[in-house]
C-alpha positions in Angstrom: 11.5 21.5 -23.3 10.5 20.0 -26.7 8.0 21.8 -28.9 4.3 20.9 -28.3 2.3 20.2 -31.5 -1.4 21.2 -31.4 -4.2 20.2 -33.8 -7.0 22.9 -33.8 -10.2 22.0 -35.6 -12.9 24.8 -35.8 -15.1 25.8 -38.8 -14.3 29.4 -37.8 -10.6 28.8 -37.7 -9.7 32.1 -39.4 -11.4 34.1 -36.6 -9.1 32.3 -34.1 -5.9 33.6 -35.8 -5.0 35.9 -32.9 -5.2 33.0 -30.5 -3.0 30.8 -32.8 -0.4 33.6 -33.0 -0.4 34.0 -29.2 0.3 30.2 -28.8 3.0 30.3 -31.5 4.6 33.2 -29.6 4.7 31.0 -26.6 6.6 28.3 -28.5 3.7 26.0 -29.4 3.2 24.7 -33.0 -0.5 24.9 -34.1 -1.9 23.1 -37.1 -5.3 24.5 -38.0 -8.1 22.7 -39.9 -11.7 23.9 -40.5 -13.7 20.6 -40.6 -13.9 17.2 -38.9 -12.8 15.1 -41.8 -9.5 17.0 -42.1 -9.0 16.7 -38.4 -9.3 12.9 -38.5 -7.0 12.8 -41.6 -4.3 14.9 -39.9 -4.4 12.7 -36.8 -3.8 9.7 -38.9 -0.8 11.4 -40.7 0.9 13.5 -38.0 1.9 13.2 -34.4 0.1 15.6 -32.2 0.3 16.2 -28.4 -3.2 17.6 -28.0 -6.3 18.5 -30.0 -8.6 21.5 -29.6 -11.9 20.5 -31.1 -15.0 22.6 -31.8 -18.1 20.8 -30.7 -20.4 22.3 -33.4 -19.1 22.1 -37.0 -20.8 21.5 -40.3 -20.6 17.9 -41.5 -19.1 15.7 -38.8 -19.9 17.0 -35.4 -17.3 17.4 -32.7 -18.6 14.4 -30.9 -18.2 12.2 -34.0 -14.7 13.5 -34.6 -13.8 12.9 -31.0 -14.9 9.3 -31.1 -13.0 8.7 -34.3 -9.8 10.3 -32.9 -10.1 8.2 -29.7 -10.6 5.1 -31.7 -7.3 5.7 -33.4 -5.3 7.2 -30.5 -7.1 6.8 -27.2 -4.2 8.3 -25.3 -4.3 11.6 -27.3 -5.7 14.4 -25.1 -8.7 16.3 -26.5 -10.1 19.6 -25.3 -13.7 20.3 -26.5 -14.6 23.9 -27.2 -18.3 24.5 -27.3 -20.9 27.3 -27.3 -23.4 25.2 -25.4 -23.4 23.9 -21.8 -26.3 21.6 -22.5 -26.0 18.7 -20.2 -26.6 15.9 -22.7 -23.9 17.3 -25.0 -21.4 17.4 -22.2 -22.4 13.9 -21.0 -21.7 12.6 -24.5 -18.3 14.4 -24.7 -17.2 13.2 -21.3 -18.5 9.6 -22.0 -16.2 9.7 -25.1 -13.3 10.6 -22.9 -12.5 14.3 -23.4 -9.8 15.6 -21.2 -11.2 19.1 -20.7 -13.7 21.6 -22.2 -13.9 25.3 -22.8 -16.9 27.5 -23.3 -16.9 30.1 -26.0 -15.9 32.9 -26.2 -12.5 31.9 -25.0 -9.5 34.0 -24.4 -5.8 33.2 -24.9 -5.1 32.7 -21.2 -7.8 30.1 -20.9 -6.2 28.2 -23.7 -2.7 28.4 -22.2 -4.0 27.3 -18.8 -5.7 24.3 -20.4 -2.5 23.3 -22.2 -0.5 23.4 -19.0 -3.2 21.6 -17.1 -3.4 18.7 -19.5 0.1 18.5 -20.9 2.6 19.9 -18.4 0.8 19.2 -15.1 2.8 16.0 -14.4 6.1 17.6 -15.3 5.2 20.7 -13.1 4.1 18.5 -10.2 7.3 16.4 -10.6 9.5 19.5 -10.5 7.6 20.8 -7.5 7.9 17.5 -5.7 11.6 17.4 -6.4 12.2 20.9 -5.1 10.0 20.2 -2.0 11.9 17.0 -1.1 15.2 18.7 -1.6 14.1 21.5 0.9 12.8 18.9 3.4 15.6 16.4 3.1 17.5 17.9 6.1 14.3 18.1 8.1 13.6 14.4 7.6 17.2 13.6 8.5 16.8 15.5 11.8 13.5 13.7 12.5 15.3 10.4 12.0 18.3 11.4 14.2 16.1 12.7 17.1 13.3 10.1 17.2 13.2 8.7 20.7 9.6 7.6 21.2 7.1 5.3 19.5 5.1 8.2 18.3 8.2 9.8 16.9 8.9 6.7 14.8 5.4 6.5 13.6 5.7 10.0 12.3 9.1 9.3 10.7 7.7 6.3 8.9 4.6 8.3 7.7 6.9 10.9 6.2 9.1 8.4 4.5 6.1 6.7 2.9 4.7 10.0 1.9 7.9 10.7 0.0 8.1 7.3 -1.5 4.6 7.8 -3.0 5.5 11.4 -4.1 8.8 10.4 -5.8 7.5 7.0 -7.2 7.1 8.5 -10.7 10.0 10.9 -10.6 12.5 10.7 -13.5 15.2 11.9 -11.2 16.5 8.4 -9.9 19.1 10.2 -7.7 16.3 11.5 -5.5 14.8 8.0 -5.1 18.3 6.7 -4.2 18.7 9.5 -1.7 15.3 8.6 -0.1 16.3 5.0 0.0 19.4 6.0 1.9 17.4 8.0 4.4 15.0 5.0 4.9 18.0 2.6 5.5 19.4 5.1 8.0 16.0 5.3 9.6 15.8 1.5 9.9 19.3 1.4 11.5 18.2 4.0 14.1 14.9 2.3 14.6 16.5 -1.1 15.3 18.7 0.6 18.0 15.5 2.1 19.4 13.8 -1.4 19.5 16.9 -3.0 21.0 17.0 -0.4 23.8 13.3 -0.3 24.6 11.4 -3.4 23.4 11.5 -5.6 26.6 10.7 -2.6 28.7 7.2 -2.4 27.1 6.3 -5.6 29.1 7.4 -4.5 32.5 4.6 -3.5 34.9 3.5 0.2 34.9 5.7 1.0 31.8 4.8 4.4 30.3 5.3 5.4 26.6 4.7 1.9 25.2 3.0 1.7 21.9 -0.3 0.1 20.9 0.7 -3.5 20.3 -0.9 -6.5 18.5 -2.6 -8.0 21.6 -4.4 -4.7 22.2 -6.0 -4.1 18.8 -9.3 -6.0 19.3 -9.8 -4.4 22.7 -8.7 -0.9 21.9 -9.8 -0.5 18.3 -12.2 -3.2 17.2 -14.4 -3.7 20.3 -15.6 -0.1 20.5 -16.7 -0.3 16.8 -18.7 -3.5 17.3 -20.6 -1.8 20.1 -22.3 0.3 17.6 -25.6 -0.7 15.8 -24.2 -1.1 12.3 -22.8 -4.4 11.0 -19.0 -4.5 10.8 -16.4 -6.5 8.9 -12.9 -6.8 10.3 -10.6 -7.5 7.2 -7.2 -8.8 8.1 -4.9 -8.6 5.1 -1.9 -10.7 5.8 1.4 -8.8 5.2 -0.3 -5.4 4.5 2.4 -2.7 4.8 1.5 0.9 5.4 2.6 2.0 2.0 0.4 -0.6 0.4 -2.6 0.9 2.4 -1.7 4.4 1.2 -1.7 3.2 -2.4 -5.0 1.4 -1.9 -6.8 4.1 -0.1 -7.8 6.2 -3.2 -9.7 3.1 -4.6 -11.7 2.8 -1.5 -12.4 6.5 -0.9 -15.2 6.5 -3.5 -17.2 4.1 -1.4 -16.1 4.8 2.2 -15.0 7.7 4.3 -11.9 7.0 6.4 -12.7 7.5 10.1 -9.4 6.2 11.4 -6.1 5.9 9.8 -3.6 5.0 12.5 -0.5 2.9 13.0 0.5 0.4 15.6 3.3 -1.9 16.4 3.5 -5.5 15.6 5.1 -7.7 18.3 8.2 -9.7 17.7 8.6 -12.0 15.8 6.6 -10.3 13.1 5.1 -13.5 11.8 1.6 -15.0 11.6 2.4 -17.5 14.4 3.2 -14.8 16.9 1.7 -11.5 15.8 -1.5 -12.6 14.3 -2.2 -15.1 17.2 -1.5 -12.2 19.6 -4.0 -10.0 17.7 -6.8 -12.6 17.8 -6.2 -13.9 21.3 -5.5 -10.5 22.9 -2.5 -12.2 24.7 1.2 -12.2 24.3 2.5 -15.6 23.1 3.9 -16.7 26.5 0.5 -16.0 28.1 -1.3 -17.7 25.4 0.8 -20.7 25.7 0.4 -20.7 29.5 -3.4 -20.1 29.6 -4.5 -22.0 26.5 -1.8 -24.6 25.8 -4.1 -26.4 23.4 -4.2 -23.4 21.1 -0.5 -22.7 21.0 1.8 -24.5 18.5 5.6 -24.3 19.1 8.1 -23.5 16.3 9.4 -27.0 16.4 6.0 -28.6 15.8 5.0 -29.6 12.3 1.4 -28.5 12.8 0.1 -25.4 11.1 0.6 -22.4 13.4 -2.7 -20.6 12.7 -5.4 -23.2 12.9 -7.1 -21.8 16.0 -7.6 -18.2 15.3 -11.4 -18.2 15.3 -11.4 -19.9 18.7 -8.8 -17.4 20.1 -11.0 -14.5 19.0 -14.2 -15.9 20.4 -12.4 -16.5 23.7 -11.1 -12.9 23.8 -14.5 -11.4 22.9 -16.1 -13.3 25.7 -13.5 -11.9 28.1 -14.6 -8.5 26.8 -18.3 -9.2 27.4 -19.2 -9.9 23.7 -21.1 -13.2 23.3 -23.0 -12.7 20.0 -22.4 -15.1 17.2 -19.6 -14.0 14.7 -18.9 -15.0 11.2 -15.2 -16.0 10.6 -13.6 -17.0 7.4 -10.1 -17.2 5.7 -9.0 -16.8 2.1 -5.7 -18.7 1.8 -5.5 -19.1 -1.9 -6.7 -17.5 -5.2 -9.3 -20.1 -5.9 -11.2 -19.6 -2.5 -10.9 -15.9 -3.1 -13.1 -16.2 -6.2 -16.0 -17.2 -3.9 -16.0 -14.0 -2.0 -19.4 -13.0 -3.3 -20.9 -16.1 -1.6 -19.8 -14.7 1.7 -21.8 -11.5 1.3 -25.0 -13.0 2.8 -23.2 -14.2 5.9 -21.4 -10.8 6.4 -24.6 -8.8 5.7 -26.6 -10.9 8.3 -24.0 -10.9 11.0 -23.3 -8.1 13.4 -19.6 -8.8 13.4 -17.7 -10.6 10.8 -14.0 -11.4 10.4 -12.2 -12.2 7.1 -8.6 -13.1 6.8 -7.1 -12.7 3.4 -3.7 -14.0 2.5 -3.2 -12.8 -1.0 -0.4 -10.1 -0.3 1.5 -12.7 1.6 1.0 -15.2 -1.2 2.4 -12.5 -3.6 5.4 -11.9 -1.4 6.3 -15.6 -1.4 5.6 -16.0 -5.1 8.0 -13.2 -5.7 10.7 -15.1 -3.9 10.0 -18.4 -5.8 9.0 -17.2 -9.3 11.3 -15.3 -11.5 8.4 -13.8 -13.5 6.8 -12.3 -10.4 10.3 -11.1 -9.2 10.8 -9.3 -12.5 7.3 -7.7 -12.3 7.9 -6.5 -8.7 11.6 -5.7 -9.0 11.5 -2.8 -6.4 9.3 -1.3 -3.8 7.3 0.9 -6.2 6.7 -2.1 -8.5 5.7 -4.2 -5.5 3.1 -1.6 -4.5 1.9 -1.4 -8.1 1.4 -5.1 -8.4 -0.5 -5.2 -5.1 -2.8 -2.3 -6.3 -3.3 -4.1 -9.6 -4.4 -7.2 -7.9 -6.7 -5.4 -5.5 -8.3 -3.4 -8.4 -9.3 -6.5 -10.2 -10.0 -8.8 -7.3 -13.3 -10.2 -6.1 -12.3 -8.8 -2.7 -12.7 -5.2 -4.1 -16.0 -6.0 -5.8 -17.2 -7.4 -2.4 -16.2 -4.3 -0.5 -18.1 -2.2 -3.0 -21.2 -4.2 -2.4 -20.8 -4.0 1.4 -20.5 -0.2 1.0 -23.9 -0.3 -0.8 -25.3 -2.2 2.1 -23.9 0.3 4.5 -21.6 -2.2 6.3 -18.6 -0.6 7.9 -15.1 -2.0 7.4 -12.1 -2.3 9.6 -8.8 -3.1 7.9 -5.6 -4.2 9.6 -2.8 -6.8 9.3 -0.5 -8.8 11.5 2.8 -7.6 10.2 4.5 -6.1 7.1 7.6 -7.2 5.2 11.0 -5.7 4.3 13.1 -6.1 1.2 16.2 -8.1 2.4 19.7 -7.5 1.0 22.4 -8.6 3.4 23.0 -12.2 4.5 24.5 -12.8 7.9 25.7 -16.1 9.2 24.0 -18.1 11.9 24.5 -21.6 13.3 22.0 -23.8 15.2 20.9 -27.4 15.6 18.3 -29.2 13.3 15.4 -27.9 15.4 16.0 -24.2 14.7 13.1 -22.6 12.8 13.5 -21.8 9.1 12.4 -18.2 9.1 15.0 -15.8 7.5 14.4 -12.8 9.9 14.3 -14.6 13.3 15.7 -17.7 14.9 14.5 -19.5 17.9 16.3 -22.4 19.5 19.1 -23.6 21.7 22.9 -23.4 21.0 22.5 -20.6 18.4 25.8 -19.2 17.3 25.9 -15.7 15.8 27.6 -12.3 15.9 25.9 -10.4 18.7 26.6 -7.0 17.1 24.6 -8.1 14.1 21.3 -9.1 15.8 18.8 -8.2 18.6 19.1 -11.1 21.0 16.6 -12.1 23.7 18.3 -14.7 25.8 15.4 -14.7 28.4 12.3 -15.1 26.3 10.0 -14.3 29.1 11.3 -10.7 29.1 9.6 -10.3 25.8 6.6 -12.5 26.7 7.7 -15.2 24.4 7.4 -19.0 24.9 10.6 -20.9 25.9 10.8 -24.4 24.3 13.9 -25.4 26.2 15.7 -24.0 29.3 18.5 -22.7 27.1 16.3 -21.4 24.2 16.8 -17.9 23.0 15.6 -15.7 20.2 17.5 -13.6 17.8 16.1 -11.1 15.2 17.6 -9.7 12.0 17.5 -6.0 11.7 17.2 -3.6 8.8 17.7 -5.4 5.5 19.7 -8.3 7.0 18.6 -12.0 6.8 20.0 -15.2 8.3 21.9 -17.8 6.2 23.6 -20.9 7.1 27.3 -21.4 6.3 26.5 -24.6 4.4 25.8 -23.7 0.8 26.0 -20.1 2.0 26.5 -18.3 -1.4 23.6 -20.1 -3.1 21.3 -19.4 -0.1 22.3 -15.8 0.0 21.8 -15.3 -3.7 18.4 -17.0 -3.9 16.8 -14.9 -1.1 18.5 -11.6 -1.7 16.1 -8.8 -2.8 13.0 -10.8 -1.6 10.4 -9.5 0.8 10.5 -11.3 4.2 9.2 -10.7 7.7 9.9 -11.9 11.2 12.4 -9.3 12.2 12.9 -5.6 13.0 12.2 -2.9 10.5 9.7 0.0 10.1 8.0 -1.9 7.3 7.5 -5.0 9.4 6.7 -3.5 12.7 4.8 -0.3 12.1 1.6 -1.3 10.5 -1.9 0.2 9.7 -5.3 0.1 11.4 -8.1 1.6 9.3 -11.7 2.2 10.0 -14.0 2.9 7.0 -17.5 4.0 7.2 -19.8 3.4 4.2 -20.8 6.6 2.3 
């Protein structure tokens, strides 16, 4: 480990000689000064890793020196050493961004602990995380190999996301590659599980089926809106579980998390199918049959999600809820800027619903814009960009205000997305849909080993546009490409985030209940 350089400013620096000798014996380099002016001069001349700064010195005070140091090097850690615990002094120091403080008299071990806490903490945490993952690598592999139920796969995915977050800042790229291999292995096994079990979930009296898109309003939302407090259901299109884990710390200051669960999106994992199922409480085939005016086929040019409010109101009436609701959708950045205007409606309505499409917009922009693709060039960067947007968004501002007004929030999504890498060939007529992760139509030609095929759509409660129509789904990181202009098509979409098919990221998605603090 490289040598750590410390600047120590104290008007009684000679009395601290034993402390300095102790640190030097531990391998640290200490540069002592006895006044604030010299401290500021040395910071301008030399590179230091950390500063110990006496709060009470003749001439420039510790607070004044602190402000001057931070103006020059805002990232330089400063530990304030003070004889006083007066609240106003510490408020000023903390407001000027000290990293830590010690109360005199100090002992050498306190100083050493402060150094490790402020300089070596990240490195020690990374080392600890690395060793812990290496120990648990085999255990995670066994969990993946032995998963044979929906709950097993939920736990596997939770553990994978946990390690993705833990290793995100690791400098050991081999560990991230190892985890990626484990996630790919998990997705291969998860796809086998879905192929074996998916259509069984729709048979009468089937046990061990998961909570699915059509059940969310009835099982999760309806019990919440039976309570006295006002509630907002926020549907963030394309919100993956790892996105929620990354966003959770931002919201924890304003809300307590009452429910942090995962459920399964239906196939296809797209807005047309999964979100319409969520709002209607019906599988697509049942929705088409019972409310043909609300269903739009793949082949139709009409937008596939124009009737969500009507679907939701109809479902709520079936559940016995007939109060007026507030329903709104944010489909682009400009309409998102008017979120504050919606506060009055949400505050005055017992149950409100807001659909926000930004994460989905970001996903599509990443496919189409080289700049966004460069900014979000991998999973960690994609999460980071999502968090950055949310942190500075009007939506976050609105949620903070709703917390102050004691309005509870439910957050969910319709599906996630997966980073696609491997093109596979498919043929179909001109009416086959354009989605990269699933195809629906007649006369489809494909390699059966490469896809999950549903030749009888009714088995998966899916509409059948023609007598010979079938559905096929891409699995893992595969995506469908047509033989015509195959190489260009494959190169353009490779390493983009898509949805519609079968993967942990697309199908296992969050439902969160937040209570205003």
